[in-house]
C-alpha positions in Angstrom: 3.3 35.6 12.4 1.2 33.4 10.4 -2.4 33.1 10.9 -4.1 29.8 12.3 -6.7 28.3 10.2 -9.7 26.0 11.2 -11.1 23.3 9.0 -13.2 25.7 7.3 -10.2 27.9 6.3 -11.2 30.8 8.6 -8.0 32.9 9.6 -7.4 33.1 13.5 -4.7 34.9 15.7 -2.1 32.3 16.7 -2.6 31.1 20.2 -6.4 31.1 19.8 -8.1 28.1 21.4 -11.4 28.4 19.2 -12.2 29.7 15.9 -13.6 33.3 16.2 -16.0 32.8 13.4 -17.3 29.3 13.7 -16.3 28.3 17.2 -14.3 25.2 16.1 -11.6 24.0 18.5 -8.3 24.9 17.3 -5.5 22.3 18.1 -1.9 23.2 18.8 -0.1 24.6 15.9 2.8 22.2 14.8 5.8 23.7 13.2 7.1 20.4 11.8 6.9 16.7 12.3 9.8 15.6 14.6 10.9 12.4 16.2 9.6 12.5 19.8 7.1 14.9 18.9 3.3 14.5 19.4 0.5 14.8 16.7 -3.2 15.1 17.4 -2.4 15.2 21.1 -2.2 11.4 20.9 0.5 10.0 18.7 4.3 10.2 19.5 6.5 10.2 16.6 9.2 7.3 16.8 10.7 7.4 13.5 10.3 8.2 9.7 9.5 5.1 7.6 9.5 6.6 4.3 8.5 9.3 1.9 6.1 9.4 -1.1 4.9 11.9 -3.6 2.1 13.1 -1.2 3.9 13.1 2.2 5.8 11.0 4.6 5.1 7.8 6.6 5.9 7.7 10.2 6.0 4.9 12.9 4.2 6.4 16.0 3.1 5.3 19.6 -0.6 5.8 20.4 -0.6 7.4 23.8 -4.3 6.5 24.2 -3.6 2.9 23.7 -0.7 2.0 26.0 1.7 3.3 23.4 0.8 0.7 20.9 2.7 1.1 17.7 0.9 2.4 14.6 1.7 3.9 11.2 0.7 7.5 10.3 0.6 8.2 6.7 0.7 12.1 5.8 -1.5 13.5 3.0 0.0 16.8 2.1 -1.2 17.6 -1.5 0.8 20.1 -3.8 -2.2 22.5 -4.3 -2.3 26.2 -4.1 -4.4 28.2 -1.6 -6.3 27.6 1.5 -9.7 26.7 -0.4 -8.0 24.2 -2.8 -6.3 22.5 0.3 -9.6 22.4 2.2 -11.1 20.9 -1.0 -8.4 18.4 -1.4 -8.8 17.3 2.2 -12.6 17.0 1.9 -12.3 14.8 -1.1 -9.7 12.6 0.4 -11.5 11.9 3.5 -14.7 11.1 1.6 -13.0 8.9 -0.9 -10.8 7.2 1.6 -13.8 6.2 3.5 -14.0 2.8 1.6 -10.6 1.7 3.3 -12.5 1.7 6.6 -14.6 -1.0 5.3 -11.6 -3.3 5.1 -11.8 -5.8 7.9 -9.3 -8.8 7.4 -6.8 -10.1 9.7 -4.1 -9.9 6.9 -4.8 -6.2 6.1 -3.5 -3.5 8.5 -6.7 -1.9 10.0 -7.4 1.8 9.1 -8.0 3.4 12.4 -8.8 7.1 11.7 -8.2 10.1 9.8 -7.3 13.4 11.6 -6.1 16.7 10.7 -3.1 18.7 12.2 -2.6 22.3 12.0 0.8 23.0 10.6 2.3 26.7 10.5 2.0 26.5 6.6 -1.6 25.0 6.6 -3.4 21.9 7.8 -2.4 18.4 6.7 -4.4 15.0 7.0 -2.8 11.9 8.6 -4.2 8.5 8.1 -3.5 6.1 11.1 -3.0 2.2 10.4 -2.0 -0.8 12.5 1.7 -1.4 12.5 2.8 -4.9 11.3 5.8 -6.3 12.9 7.9 -8.5 10.6 10.1 -8.4 7.4 9.0 -7.7 4.1 9.3 -10.1 1.2 11.9 -7.9 -0.2 14.1 -8.3 2.9 13.3 -12.1 2.8 14.6 -12.5 -0.7 17.7 -10.3 -0.1 18.6 -12.5 2.9 18.3 -15.7 0.8 20.3 -14.2 -2.1 23.0 -13.3 0.4 23.2 -17.3 0.8 22.8 -18.0 -3.1 19.2 -19.0 -2.5 15.9 -17.7 -3.6 12.2 -18.7 -2.9 11.2 -22.3 -4.1 7.9 -23.3 -6.0 6.5 -24.6 -2.6 7.1 -21.3 -1.0 5.3 -19.4 -3.9 2.4 -21.8 -3.8 2.3 -21.3 0.0 2.1 -17.5 -0.4 -0.5 -17.8 -3.0 -2.5 -19.9 -0.8 -2.6 -17.4 1.9 -2.6 -14.1 -0.2 -5.4 -15.0 -2.8 -8.3 -15.1 -0.5 -7.2 -11.6 0.8 -7.3 -10.4 -2.8 -10.7 -12.1 -3.4 -12.0 -10.2 -0.2 -10.8 -6.7 -1.2 -12.0 -7.3 -4.8 -15.4 -8.3 -3.7 -15.5 -4.9 -1.9 -14.6 -3.1 -5.1 -11.0 -2.4 -3.7 -8.0 -2.8 -6.0 -4.5 -2.9 -4.4 -2.7 -1.4 -7.3 0.6 -1.8 -5.9 1.5 -5.4 -5.1 5.3 -6.0 -4.9 7.6 -7.7 -2.4 8.0 -4.5 -0.6 4.5 -4.3 0.0 4.0 -7.9 1.5 5.2 -8.5 5.0 5.7 -11.8 6.8 4.2 -11.2 10.2 6.2 -12.2 13.0 3.6 -13.3 15.3 2.0 -15.9 13.0 4.2 -16.1 9.9 1.3 -15.0 7.7 1.7 -12.8 4.7 0.0 -9.2 5.2 -0.7 -6.7 2.4 0.2 -3.3 3.2 0.6 0.1 1.5 -2.6 0.1 -0.7 -2.0 2.0 -3.8 -5.8 3.1 -3.6 -4.7 5.6 -1.1 -2.2 7.0 -3.5 -4.5 6.8 -6.4 -7.1 8.9 -4.1 -4.2 11.5 -3.5 -3.5 11.6 -7.3 -7.2 12.0 -8.2 -7.9 14.6 -5.5 -4.7 16.8 -6.6 -5.8 16.5 -10.2 -9.4 17.8 -9.4 -8.2 20.8 -7.3 -5.3 21.7 -9.4 -6.4 23.9 -12.2 -3.1 24.2 -14.2 -2.1 21.2 -16.5 0.1 18.7 -14.9 1.5 15.3 -16.0 -0.7 12.2 -15.2 0.6 10.3 -12.3 0.0 6.7 -12.2 0.0 4.5 -9.2 2.0 1.3 -9.4 5.5 0.0 -10.0 7.0 -0.3 -13.4 7.5 -3.9 -14.3 5.0 -5.1 -11.8 1.9 -3.4 -12.8 0.5 -4.2 -16.3 0.6 -1.9 -19.1 -3.0 -0.7 -19.1 -2.6 0.4 -15.4 0.8 2.3 -16.0 -0.4 3.9 -19.6 -4.1 4.4 -19.0 -4.6 4.2 -15.3 -7.1 1.1 -16.0 -7.4 -1.2 -13.0 -9.3 -4.5 -12.3 -8.8 -7.5 -10.1 -6.6 -9.0 -12.8 -4.2 -6.1 -12.4 -3.5 -7.2 -8.9 -3.0 -10.8 -10.2 -0.7 -9.8 -12.8 1.4 -8.0 -10.2 1.2 -10.9 -8.0 2.6 -13.2 -10.7 5.4 -10.7 -11.3 6.2 -10.7 -7.6 6.3 -14.7 -7.6 8.8 -14.7 -10.5 10.9 -12.1 -8.7 11.0 -14.1 -5.6 11.7 -17.4 -7.7 14.6 -15.9 -9.8 15.9 -13.2 -7.6 15.8 -10.8 -10.5 13.8 -7.7 -11.0 11.2 -7.6 -14.0 13.5 -5.2 -16.0 15.9 -8.2 -16.4 13.1 -10.4 -18.1 10.4 -8.0 -19.0 10.7 -7.7 -22.8 10.9 -11.5 -23.1 8.9 -12.5 -20.1 7.9 -16.1 -21.0 10.8 -17.2 -22.6 13.5 -15.7 -20.1 12.4 -16.3 -16.7 11.6 -19.9 -17.2 15.1 -20.7 -18.2 16.4 -19.4 -14.7 14.1 -21.4 -12.5 12.7 -25.0 -12.5 9.0 -25.2 -12.1 6.3 -27.6 -12.6 4.5 -27.2 -16.0 1.3 -26.5 -14.3 2.5 -23.5 -12.2 4.4 -22.2 -15.3 1.2 -22.3 -17.2 -0.7 -20.4 -14.3 1.9 -17.8 -14.0 1.7 -17.2 -17.9 -2.0 -16.9 -17.8 -1.7 -14.4 -14.9 0.8 -12.4 -16.9 -1.2 -12.3 -20.2 -0.8 -9.1 -22.1 -4.5 -8.8 -22.7 -6.6 -8.5 -19.6 -9.2 -10.6 -21.1 -6.9 -13.4 -21.3 -6.0 -13.4 -17.6 -7.7 -15.1 -14.7 -11.0 -13.3 -14.0 -10.7 -13.5 -10.2 -8.3 -14.5 -7.4 -10.8 -17.3 -6.6 -10.1 -18.7 -10.2 -6.4 -18.7 -9.5 -7.0 -20.4 -6.2 -8.9 -23.1 -8.0 -6.2 -23.7 -10.5 -3.8 -23.6 -7.6 -5.7 -26.5 -5.7 -5.3 -28.6 -8.8 -1.7 -28.2 -8.7 -1.2 -28.7 -4.8 -4.5 -30.4 -3.7 -2.9 -31.5 -0.5 -2.3 -29.0 2.4 1.3 -27.8 2.5 3.7 -27.2 5.4 3.0 -24.2 7.6 3.8 -20.9 6.1 6.6 -20.5 8.6 8.4 -23.5 7.0 8.1 -22.0 3.5 9.5 -18.5 4.5 11.4 -18.7 7.6 14.7 -19.7 6.3 17.0 -17.2 4.9 
């Protein structure tokens, strides 16, 4: 039978309650994550939400908080050996610490990072608040089913509510890296857009795996092709304007109902023929989409200032802009 390892990679006999070398408490060994099963003696798995390159994401209930819904993101790096895994976990825990600084009502709160002893080694799970609502991808699909897309007023409303969130994270030195309709949720409780699935977590995982994997491996970039700017996908360079670029692509997808690969090669000429926009908003999106980073808006606040010149008066509530299918 496989040994049970503490966080210091000390082997122990299965069934041991404490590490025989360092005395660390040993949690129950989990064979695999299953629906209905418990993790960390606290979180009951409700269902699997998705799977990425470094593990799966689950919807769970926090048994210590009246079965409150939360999201568990698994970190299972593809590294060889217990020491490499231990180093990867330490790096991930240290570098992911910046995410705990994020305190914004439109960002799911990062609650904790905990380790689960699996039969084949330890794994880390990042716990976040769960956001009830529909993604902007789902909202767009619902509109397309009725031959509709988002309007200019809808997009301006989205920008008005989301740009302050981007300004907040950028001020803290955090770049989202993965803005797209899938990663924006219209929260059911207040109809506000919420920014989810930070690519920074994925980038940390990529960096950690690169540091602890001795063999050559292909460079992995975080971001979606077509949404992320070229310098992010090709070189891994990111800055606040990288997120603004992705936000502009997202806006055009919502306006046209078409993915960027359909207008990517001739961006300025093609997408404008498919949607009627005010010249001011068109020019603003063009600048956000500039191929040279230096030609883009330098900050989310700068985009907000330009947006206020387009729509100086308060718009209708967010729910009016995004609730109809």
